[in-house]
C-alpha positions as CSV (number, residue, x, y, z in Angstrom):
1,M,15.2,18.8,-56.2
2,S,11.8,19.2,-54.6
3,I,11.2,20.9,-51.3
4,S,9.9,17.8,-49.6
5,G,13.0,15.8,-50.9
6,F,15.4,18.5,-49.4
7,L,13.5,18.6,-46.2
8,R,13.8,14.8,-45.8
9,R,17.5,14.7,-46.4
10,R,18.0,17.9,-44.3
11,F,16.2,16.6,-41.1
12,A,16.4,12.8,-41.3
13,P,19.6,12.6,-39.1
14,L,17.9,14.7,-36.3
15,G,15.0,12.3,-36.2
16,V,17.2,9.4,-35.8
17,L,18.9,11.3,-33.0
18,V,15.5,11.9,-31.1
19,L,14.7,8.2,-31.5
20,L,17.8,7.0,-29.9
21,T,17.4,9.5,-27.0
22,A,14.2,8.3,-26.5
23,L,15.1,4.6,-26.3
24,V,17.8,5.3,-23.7
25,A,16.3,7.9,-21.5
26,P,15.1,6.5,-18.0
27,V,11.4,6.4,-17.4
28,A,10.8,8.8,-14.5
29,S,7.3,7.7,-13.6
30,A,8.6,4.0,-12.9
31,A,11.1,5.5,-10.1
32,S,11.6,2.8,-7.4
33,T,15.2,3.1,-5.6
34,T,16.5,0.4,-3.2
35,L,18.0,2.0,-0.2
36,C,19.3,-1.1,1.5
37,T,19.3,-4.9,1.1
38,R,19.7,-7.7,3.7
39,Y,18.8,-7.5,7.4
40,A,22.5,-6.8,8.5
41,G,23.0,-4.4,5.6
42,C,19.8,-2.3,6.1
43,A,20.7,-2.4,10.1
44,S,24.2,-0.9,9.3
45,T,22.4,2.2,7.6
46,G,20.1,2.7,10.5
47,R,17.0,1.0,8.7
48,G,16.0,-1.9,10.8
49,D,13.8,-4.9,10.3
50,G,11.8,-4.3,13.6
51,G,13.4,-7.7,14.9
52,Y,11.9,-9.6,12.1
53,G,15.4,-11.4,11.2
54,A,15.5,-13.1,14.6
55,N,12.0,-14.1,14.5
56,S,11.6,-15.1,10.7
57,G,11.4,-18.8,11.7
58,T,8.1,-18.2,13.4
59,R,4.7,-18.2,11.5
60,H,2.7,-15.1,12.4
61,W,-1.1,-15.3,11.8
62,G,-0.2,-18.5,10.0
63,M,1.9,-17.2,7.2
64,D,5.0,-19.3,5.7
65,P,7.9,-18.3,7.6
66,G,11.4,-17.1,6.4
67,H,11.8,-14.5,3.4
68,N,7.9,-14.0,2.9
69,C,6.5,-10.7,2.6
70,T,3.1,-11.6,4.3
71,N,4.8,-13.1,7.2
72,Y,7.0,-9.9,7.6
73,A,4.0,-7.8,7.3
74,A,2.0,-9.8,9.7
75,Y,5.1,-9.6,12.3
76,R,5.4,-5.7,11.9
77,L,1.6,-5.5,12.5
78,Q,1.7,-7.6,15.6
79,R,4.5,-5.4,16.9
80,N,2.2,-2.4,16.6
81,G,-0.4,-4.2,18.7
82,A,-2.9,-5.1,15.6
83,N,-4.6,-8.5,15.6
84,A,-5.9,-9.3,12.4
85,G,-6.1,-13.3,13.0
86,Y,-8.8,-13.3,10.3
87,L,-5.9,-13.3,7.8
88,Q,-5.1,-16.9,8.6
89,G,-5.5,-19.0,5.6
90,H,-5.1,-16.0,3.3
91,G,-1.4,-16.3,2.8
92,M,-1.4,-14.9,-0.9
93,A,-0.6,-11.1,-0.7
94,Y,-3.4,-10.3,-3.1
95,E,-6.0,-11.4,-0.9
96,W,-5.2,-9.0,2.0
97,G,-6.8,-6.0,0.6
98,P,-10.4,-7.7,0.0
99,R,-10.0,-9.8,3.2
100,A,-9.3,-6.6,5.2
101,S,-12.1,-4.7,3.7
102,Q,-14.7,-7.5,4.7
103,Y,-13.6,-6.8,8.3
104,G,-14.1,-2.9,8.0
105,V,-10.4,-2.1,7.8
106,P,-10.1,0.8,5.4
107,V,-8.4,0.2,2.2
108,N,-7.5,3.3,0.3
109,S,-5.0,5.3,-1.7
110,T,-3.6,7.3,1.1
111,P,-0.2,6.0,2.5
112,A,0.6,6.4,6.2
113,V,3.3,5.2,8.3
114,G,2.6,1.8,9.9
115,A,0.1,0.9,7.1
116,I,0.5,-2.0,4.9
117,A,1.4,-1.1,1.0
118,W,-0.8,-3.8,-0.9
119,W,-0.2,-5.0,-4.6
120,G,-3.1,-6.9,-6.1
121,A,-2.3,-9.8,-8.3
122,N,-0.2,-8.8,-11.5
123,S,-0.4,-5.4,-10.3
124,G,2.8,-3.0,-10.6
125,G,5.0,-5.8,-11.4
126,S,4.0,-7.8,-8.5
127,G,3.2,-11.2,-10.1
128,S,0.4,-13.4,-9.8
129,S,0.7,-13.7,-5.8
130,G,0.6,-10.0,-5.4
131,H,2.7,-8.3,-2.6
132,V,2.6,-6.5,0.6
133,A,5.1,-4.2,2.4
134,Y,5.4,-2.1,5.4
135,V,5.1,1.7,5.1
136,E,8.3,3.3,7.1
137,E,8.0,6.9,5.6
138,V,5.6,9.0,3.9
139,G,7.0,12.3,2.1
140,P,5.8,14.6,-0.6
141,G,5.4,12.5,-3.7
142,Y,7.2,9.4,-2.3
143,I,6.7,6.6,0.3
144,V,9.6,4.4,1.7
145,V,8.6,0.9,2.5
146,S,10.6,-2.3,4.1
147,E,9.9,-5.6,2.6
148,D,10.8,-9.3,2.5
149,N,10.4,-11.1,-0.6
150,W,9.4,-14.9,-0.9
151,G,12.7,-16.8,-2.1
152,G,14.5,-13.3,-2.1
153,E,15.8,-10.7,0.3
154,F,14.8,-8.1,2.8
155,H,15.0,-4.4,1.3
156,W,14.1,-0.9,2.2
157,K,12.8,1.0,-1.1
158,K,11.7,4.5,-1.9
159,M,8.9,4.6,-4.4
160,M,7.1,7.2,-6.3
161,P,3.6,6.9,-8.0
162,G,3.9,5.1,-11.4
163,G,5.4,1.8,-12.5
164,Y,6.1,-0.4,-9.5
165,Y,3.8,1.1,-6.8
166,P,1.0,-0.1,-4.5
167,T,-2.5,-0.9,-5.5
168,G,-3.5,0.7,-2.2
169,F,-2.8,1.0,1.5
170,I,-4.3,-1.3,4.1
171,H,-4.8,0.7,7.3
172,F,-5.0,-2.3,10.0
173,K,-3.3,-0.2,12.8
174,D,-1.3,2.9,11.7
175,R,1.5,4.3,13.9
176,G,-0.4,6.2,16.6
177,Q,-3.9,4.9,15.5
178,R,-5.9,3.5,18.4
179,D,-7.4,0.2,18.2
180,V,-11.3,0.8,18.9
181,T,-12.9,-2.3,17.8
182,G,-11.8,-4.6,20.5
183,D,-10.6,-7.4,18.1
184,G,-7.6,-5.7,16.6
185,R,-9.2,-3.8,13.7
186,A,-8.2,-0.3,13.4
187,G,-10.9,2.4,13.7
188,Q,-11.9,3.9,10.2
189,H,-10.8,7.3,9.4
190,R,-13.7,9.9,9.4
191,S,-13.4,10.2,5.6
192,D,-13.7,6.6,5.2
193,R,-16.5,5.8,7.8
194,F,-19.3,5.5,5.6
195,R,-17.5,4.6,2.4
196,P,-18.8,1.2,0.7
197,H,-16.3,-1.5,0.5
198,R,-16.0,-4.3,-1.9
199,G,-18.7,-7.0,-1.5
200,T,-20.6,-4.9,0.9
201,C,-23.6,-2.1,1.0
202,P,-22.8,1.5,2.1
203,R,-23.2,1.7,5.9
204,R,-26.5,3.4,7.0
205,R,-27.0,5.5,10.1
206,H,-29.0,3.6,12.9
207,R,-32.7,4.3,12.8
208,L,-32.4,5.5,16.4
209,L,-30.5,8.6,15.4
210,D,-33.4,9.6,13.6
211,L,-35.6,9.4,16.7
212,V,-33.4,11.3,19.0
213,L,-32.4,14.0,16.5
214,P,-34.7,17.2,16.1
215,L,-36.9,16.8,12.9
216,G,-35.4,20.0,11.5
217,N,-32.0,18.7,11.9
218,R,-32.3,15.6,9.8
219,R,-30.8,15.4,6.4
220,G,-28.6,18.4,6.9
221,V,-31.5,21.0,7.3
222,Q,-31.0,23.7,9.8
223,R,-34.0,25.0,12.0
224,R,-34.8,28.5,12.0
225,P,-34.1,30.3,15.1
């Protein structure tokens, strides 16, 4: 028997075992754990709906009532004091990110409690309508969201990057974040202040600043003492 034939006969069973193990092993990167289901079920574990269950029959910012992710997210934002009335007529969840960007609301990859987790169309298993959820907790390497699904149920879920994970996070008015614009739009974080948004040009500093700042301090050049 040749050496190659001996090796094939010797290690073939091992290869089959490795293949079977790979097929049945869970995919860690796609981790998403449901912590509770339904309004009453979640409330019994100390995970509430912010009162949405009793107010789900009302349209919030024109969203369809009932089990609907956008109506739930709008309700939670209103409870936080946000006023994003410009979302009326944009009931598809995938529209929320671009629409918020048009109004100067930061949309980025950084989660925050009180932010809206946002899925684009056909992103992360969301389907063609996209999806939105409310960020309840942010921890090292994970987030916890509450969500209400169209035609489905209310849930709290723990998610880690990979697989079913948001496209981004919309910071309409995070917990403790002051509404500085006067129309319900949350003030931008410092790191995003001059960040270009989809469909817009980078913001430029007003020319008046160049007139009042000393010449030597323009463009970061320090003057000698």
